[in-house]
MMTF fields as JSON, N, C-alpha, C and O atoms, coordinates in Angstrom:
{
  "mmtfVersion": "1.0.0",
  "mmtfProducer": "UNKNOWN",
  "numBonds": 311,
  "numAtoms": 312,
  "numGroups": 78,
  "numChains": 1,
  "numModels": 1,
  "chainsPerModel": [1],
  "groupsPerChain": [78],
  "chainIdList": ["A"],
  "bondAtomList": [4, 2, 8, 6, 12, 10, 16, 14, 20, 18, 24, 22, 28, 26, 32, 30, 36, 34, 40, 38, 44, 42, 48, 46, 52, 50, 56, 54, 60, 58, 64, 62, 68, 66, 72, 70, 76, 74, 80, 78, 84, 82, 88, 86, 92, 90, 96, 94, 100, 98, 104, 102, 108, 106, 112, 110, 116, 114, 120, 118, 124, 122, 128, 126, 132, 130, 136, 134, 140, 138, 144, 142, 148, 146, 152, 150, 156, 154, 160, 158, 164, 162, 168, 166, 172, 170, 176, 174, 180, 178, 184, 182, 188, 186, 192, 190, 196, 194, 200, 198, 204, 202, 208, 206, 212, 210, 216, 214, 220, 218, 224, 222, 228, 226, 232, 230, 236, 234, 240, 238, 244, 242, 248, 246, 252, 250, 256, 254, 260, 258, 264, 262, 268, 266, 272, 270, 276, 274, 280, 278, 284, 282, 288, 286, 292, 290, 296, 294, 300, 298, 304, 302, 308, 306],
  "bondOrderList": [1, 1, 1, 1, 1, 1, 1, 1, 1, 1, 1, 1, 1, 1, 1, 1, 1, 1, 1, 1, 1, 1, 1, 1, 1, 1, 1, 1, 1, 1, 1, 1, 1, 1, 1, 1, 1, 1, 1, 1, 1, 1, 1, 1, 1, 1, 1, 1, 1, 1, 1, 1, 1, 1, 1, 1, 1, 1, 1, 1, 1, 1, 1, 1, 1, 1, 1, 1, 1, 1, 1, 1, 1, 1, 1, 1, 1],
  "groupList": [{"groupName": "UNK", "atomNameList": ["N", "CA", "C", "O"], "elementList": ["N", "C", "C", "O"], "formalChargeList": [0, 0, 0, 0], "bondAtomList": [1, 0, 2, 1, 3, 2], "bondOrderList": [1, 1, 2], "singleLetterCode": "X", "chemCompType": "L-PEPTIDE LINKING"}],
  "groupTypeList": [0, 0, 0, 0, 0, 0, 0, 0, 0, 0, 0, 0, 0, 0, 0, 0, 0, 0, 0, 0, 0, 0, 0, 0, 0, 0, 0, 0, 0, 0, 0, 0, 0, 0, 0, 0, 0, 0, 0, 0, 0, 0, 0, 0, 0, 0, 0, 0, 0, 0, 0, 0, 0, 0, 0, 0, 0, 0, 0, 0, 0, 0, 0, 0, 0, 0, 0, 0, 0, 0, 0, 0, 0, 0, 0, 0, 0, 0],
  "groupIdList": [1, 2, 3, 4, 5, 6, 7, 8, 9, 10, 11, 12, 13, 14, 15, 16, 17, 18, 19, 20, 21, 22, 23, 24, 25, 26, 27, 28, 29, 30, 31, 32, 33, 34, 35, 36, 37, 38, 39, 40, 41, 42, 43, 44, 45, 46, 47, 48, 49, 50, 51, 52, 53, 54, 55, 56, 57, 58, 59, 60, 61, 62, 63, 64, 65, 66, 67, 68, 69, 70, 71, 72, 73, 74, 75, 76, 77, 78],
  "secStructList": [7, 2, 2, 2, 2, 2, 2, 2, 2, 2, 2, 2, 7, 1, 7, 4, 4, 4, 7, 3, 3, 3, 3, 3, 3, 3, 6, 6, 3, 3, 3, 3, 3, 3, 3, 3, 7, 4, 4, 4, 2, 2, 2, 2, 2, 7, 4, 4, 4, 2, 2, 2, 2, 2, 2, 2, 2, 2, 2, 2, 2, 2, 2, 2, 2, 6, 6, 7, 7, 3, 3, 3, 3, 3, 3, 3, 7, 7],
  "xCoordList": [-25.322, -24.441, -25.039, -24.846, -25.764, -26.387, -27.337, -27.379, -28.098, -29.053, -28.34, -28.818, -27.207, -26.435, -25.976, -26.137, -25.413, -24.946, -26.125, -26.014, -27.243, -28.432, -28.944, -29.267, -29.019, -29.493, -28.546, -28.991, -27.255, -26.27, -26.373, -26.379, -26.454, -26.507, -27.795, -27.766, -28.916, -30.192, -30.241, -30.926, -29.524, -29.477, -28.656, -28.835, -27.77, -26.863, -27.38, -27.05, -28.178, -28.529, -29.835, -30.638, -30.033, -31.281, -32.367, -33.554, -31.971, -32.925, -32.747, -32.102, -33.317, -33.11, -33.716, -33.305, -34.691, -35.284, -34.299, -34.473, -33.272, -32.287, -31.162, -30.323, -31.145, -30.084, -30.339, -31.408, -29.348, -29.422, -28.145, -27.036, -28.319, -27.164, -27.331, -28.356, -26.306, -26.34, -25.146, -24.092, -25.327, -24.269, -23.829, -24.647, -22.52, -21.963, -20.818, -20.084, -20.675, -19.521, -18.451, -18.707, -17.262, -16.173, -14.851, -14.477, -14.168, -12.858, -12.882, -12.06, -13.818, -13.953, -14.223, -13.982, -14.713, -15.067, -16.495, -16.997, -17.124, -18.447, -18.265, -17.673, -18.774, -18.672, -20.034, -21.019, -20.085, -21.314, -21.202, -20.33, -22.084, -22.074, -23.144, -24.331, -22.718, -23.632, -23.791, -22.814, -25.031, -25.337, -26.262, -27.265, -25.918, -26.74, -26.948, -26.275, -27.883, -28.127, -26.864, -26.131, -26.6, -25.383, -25.208, -24.09, -26.311, -26.194, -25.876, -25.527, -25.991, -25.706, -24.323, -23.954, -23.567, -22.241, -21.35, -20.683, -21.338, -20.492, -20.86, -19.986, -22.13, -22.586, -22.144, -21.838, -22.11, -21.719, -20.198, -19.691, -19.487, -18.024, -17.461, -16.557, -17.982, -17.52, -16.227, -15.598, -15.84, -14.594, -13.412, -13.25, -12.603, -11.413, -11.736, -10.885, -12.974, -13.362, -13.607, -13.634, -13.786, -13.914, -15.163, -15.1, -16.29, -17.532, -17.457, -17.844, -16.969, -16.814, -15.885, -16.142, -14.818, -13.868, -14.53, -14.3, -15.356, -16.054, -17.036, -17.125, -17.775, -18.71, -17.946, -18.36, -16.83, -16.02, -15.463, -15.396, -15.064, -14.52, -15.566, -15.276, -16.781, -17.865, -18.194, -18.36, -18.287, -18.604, -17.483, -17.74, -16.254, -15.109, -15.107, -14.825, -15.419, -15.463, -16.565, -16.366, -17.711, -18.818, -18.471, -18.773, -17.845, -17.452, -16.41, -16.486, -15.45, -14.402, -15.012, -14.598, -15.99, -16.665, -17.35, -17.417, -17.861, -18.526, -17.554, -17.973, -16.262, -15.263, -15.255, -14.87, -15.675, -15.739, -14.867, -14.251, -14.83, -14.118, -15.109, -15.777, -15.208, -16.183, -15.53, -14.627, -16.013, -15.526, -16.747, -17.755, -16.659, -17.748, -17.288, -16.27, -18.062, -17.793, -18.906, -20.083, -18.537, -19.503, -19.524, -18.48, -20.727, -20.861, -22.195, -23.031, -22.378, -23.605, -24.635, -24.305, -25.889, -26.98, -27.078, -26.897, -27.358, -27.421, -28.775, -29.005],
  "yCoordList": [58.973, 57.817, 56.678, 55.502, 57.048, 56.03, 55.171, 53.95, 55.826, 55.107, 54.155, 53.047, 54.581, 53.736, 52.461, 51.369, 52.585, 51.419, 50.508, 49.284, 51.108, 50.329, 49.526, 48.347, 50.143, 49.454, 48.319, 47.221, 48.582, 47.546, 46.357, 45.205, 46.636, 45.578, 44.763, 43.534, 45.447, 44.732, 43.819, 42.797, 44.175, 43.331, 42.062, 41.072, 42.086, 40.96, 39.944, 38.761, 40.38, 39.54, 38.773, 39.096, 37.751, 36.984, 37.677, 37.507, 38.461, 39.138, 40.656, 41.262, 41.279, 42.72, 43.58, 44.726, 43.045, 43.82, 44.031, 44.953, 43.199, 43.316, 44.308, 44.589, 44.833, 45.767, 47.132, 47.72, 47.617, 48.936, 49.702, 49.207, 50.907, 51.757, 53.064, 53.736, 53.415, 54.676, 55.528, 55.007, 56.844, 57.797, 58.53, 58.926, 58.703, 59.474, 60.325, 59.913, 61.5, 62.351, 62.075, 62.167, 61.738, 61.456, 61.926, 61.483, 62.797, 63.285, 63.765, 63.338, 64.646, 65.226, 64.165, 64.411, 63.004, 61.947, 61.49, 61.575, 61.016, 60.433, 58.932, 58.261, 58.41, 56.977, 56.353, 56.733, 55.391, 54.665, 53.292, 52.499, 53.015, 51.719, 50.837, 51.159, 49.73, 48.779, 47.586, 46.922, 47.318, 46.177, 45.226, 45.645, 43.94, 42.917, 41.754, 41.661, 40.867, 39.68, 38.816, 38.791, 38.107, 37.285, 36.285, 36.051, 35.7, 34.712, 35.355, 34.648, 36.675, 37.374, 38.027, 38.622, 37.925, 38.561, 38.093, 38.906, 36.807, 36.27, 36.814, 37.025, 37.042, 37.565, 39.01, 39.42, 39.771, 41.176, 41.322, 42.22, 40.443, 40.518, 39.866, 40.416, 38.716, 38.035, 37.282, 37.4, 36.509, 35.741, 36.695, 37.576, 36.495, 37.312, 38.803, 39.639, 39.137, 40.531, 41.318, 42.548, 40.627, 41.334, 42.199, 43.322, 41.695, 42.476, 43.681, 44.783, 43.49, 44.61, 45.667, 46.865, 45.222, 46.16, 46.93, 48.128, 46.238, 46.895, 47.943, 49.038, 47.61, 48.576, 49.798, 50.933, 49.562, 50.687, 51.54, 52.764, 50.896, 51.627, 52.534, 53.685, 52.021, 52.82, 54.004, 55.124, 53.766, 54.847, 55.882, 57.085, 55.413, 56.34, 57.203, 58.399, 56.604, 57.364, 58.42, 59.552, 58.047, 58.99, 60.124, 61.285, 59.794, 60.808, 61.76, 62.972, 61.214, 62.03, 63.0, 64.156, 62.524, 63.366, 64.541, 65.635, 64.318, 65.37, 66.152, 67.028, 65.841, 66.551, 66.157, 66.953, 64.941, 64.461, 63.228, 62.744, 62.735, 61.502, 60.584, 60.998, 59.331, 58.409, 57.072, 56.623, 56.441, 55.136, 54.243, 54.685, 52.976, 52.028, 50.979, 50.314, 50.843, 49.805, 48.779, 49.135, 47.502, 46.42, 45.568, 45.182, 45.288, 44.477, 43.762, 43.924, 42.966, 42.19, 43.005, 43.798, 42.782, 43.35, 42.571, 41.353, 43.241, 42.554, 42.023, 41.415],
  "zCoordList": [-64.764, -64.743, -63.912, -64.219, -62.863, -62.029, -62.859, -62.71, -63.734, -64.572, -65.525, -65.773, -66.057, -66.964, -66.268, -66.812, -65.09, -64.337, -64.003, -64.079, -63.638, -63.28, -64.478, -64.336, -65.639, -66.847, -67.228, -67.562, -67.18, -67.517, -66.558, -66.991, -65.275, -64.273, -64.396, -64.334, -64.569, -64.675, -65.891, -65.87, -66.944, -68.139, -67.907, -68.615, -66.932, -66.69, -65.677, -65.771, -64.718, -63.565, -63.757, -64.632, -62.919, -62.916, -62.107, -62.387, -61.1, -60.225, -60.33, -59.474, -61.383, -61.574, -60.467, -60.29, -59.713, -58.625, -57.485, -56.687, -57.393, -56.317, -56.637, -55.782, -57.855, -58.255, -57.619, -57.784, -56.897, -56.253, -56.595, -56.392, -57.112, -57.429, -56.666, -56.776, -55.889, -55.151, -55.564, -55.929, -55.501, -55.839, -54.588, -53.758, -54.468, -53.352, -53.878, -54.776, -53.319, -53.622, -52.584, -51.383, -53.037, -52.111, -52.728, -53.813, -52.051, -52.504, -53.955, -54.765, -54.28, -55.626, -56.698, -57.88, -56.304, -57.243, -56.986, -55.866, -58.016, -57.892, -57.702, -58.547, -56.597, -56.302, -56.535, -55.902, -57.451, -57.744, -57.106, -57.465, -56.164, -55.489, -56.115, -56.069, -56.696, -57.33, -56.404, -56.058, -56.005, -55.14, -55.884, -56.463, -55.865, -56.511, -55.552, -54.525, -55.889, -55.075, -55.064, -56.053, -53.961, -53.862, -55.01, -55.466, -55.471, -56.548, -57.901, -58.847, -58.009, -59.259, -59.301, -60.313, -58.226, -58.185, -59.336, -59.975, -59.596, -60.669, -62.03, -62.872, -62.257, -63.545, -63.745, -64.865, -62.671, -62.779, -62.864, -63.535, -62.189, -62.204, -63.472, -64.1, -63.842, -65.051, -64.825, -63.774, -65.821, -65.736, -65.672, -66.516, -64.659, -64.409, -64.34, -64.641, -63.941, -63.759, -65.027, -64.998, -66.14, -67.418, -67.511, -68.01, -67.041, -67.131, -66.2, -66.589, -64.986, -64.05, -64.636, -64.518, -65.259, -65.874, -67.013, -67.174, -67.804, -68.911, -68.394, -68.949, -67.33, -66.733, -66.244, -66.481, -65.563, -65.055, -66.189, -66.073, -67.284, -68.431, -69.061, -69.389, -69.233, -69.813, -68.912, -69.394, -67.621, -66.673, -66.647, -66.608, -66.667, -66.657, -67.919, -67.852, -69.064, -70.314, -70.267, -70.706, -69.741, -69.634, -68.674, -68.949, -67.56, -66.587, -67.169, -66.966, -67.883, -68.49, -69.498, -69.588, -70.248, -71.227, -70.545, -71.106, -69.329, -68.572, -67.687, -66.931, -67.777, -66.981, -65.521, -64.665, -65.225, -63.852, -63.685, -64.636, -62.465, -62.154, -61.453, -60.505, -61.915, -61.334, -61.028, -61.734, -59.946, -59.511, -59.304, -58.751, -59.752, -59.552, -58.547, -58.741, -57.464, -56.464, -56.562, -56.621, -56.58, -56.733, -55.462, -54.937, -54.987, -53.783, -53.751, -54.64, -52.709, -52.535, -51.765, -50.883, -52.126, -51.343, -50.051, -50.049, -48.961, -47.668, -47.401, -46.355]
}
């Protein structure tokens, strides 16, 4: 799933080298943290959060298919 989020994010941003996706297990859920350059935040979130919602929907569907629970958190690279 990490690779899926990474590919989707890199296709959206101007600076694909700044895309970082990390996986963590938290409370029986897989948490995927997506970090992008500050100038690319709008591209990943989209108007009214539509792109972020679409990314989360795809990841949730994939996780459900594998019998897991996944959450995508989006933030800026420091």
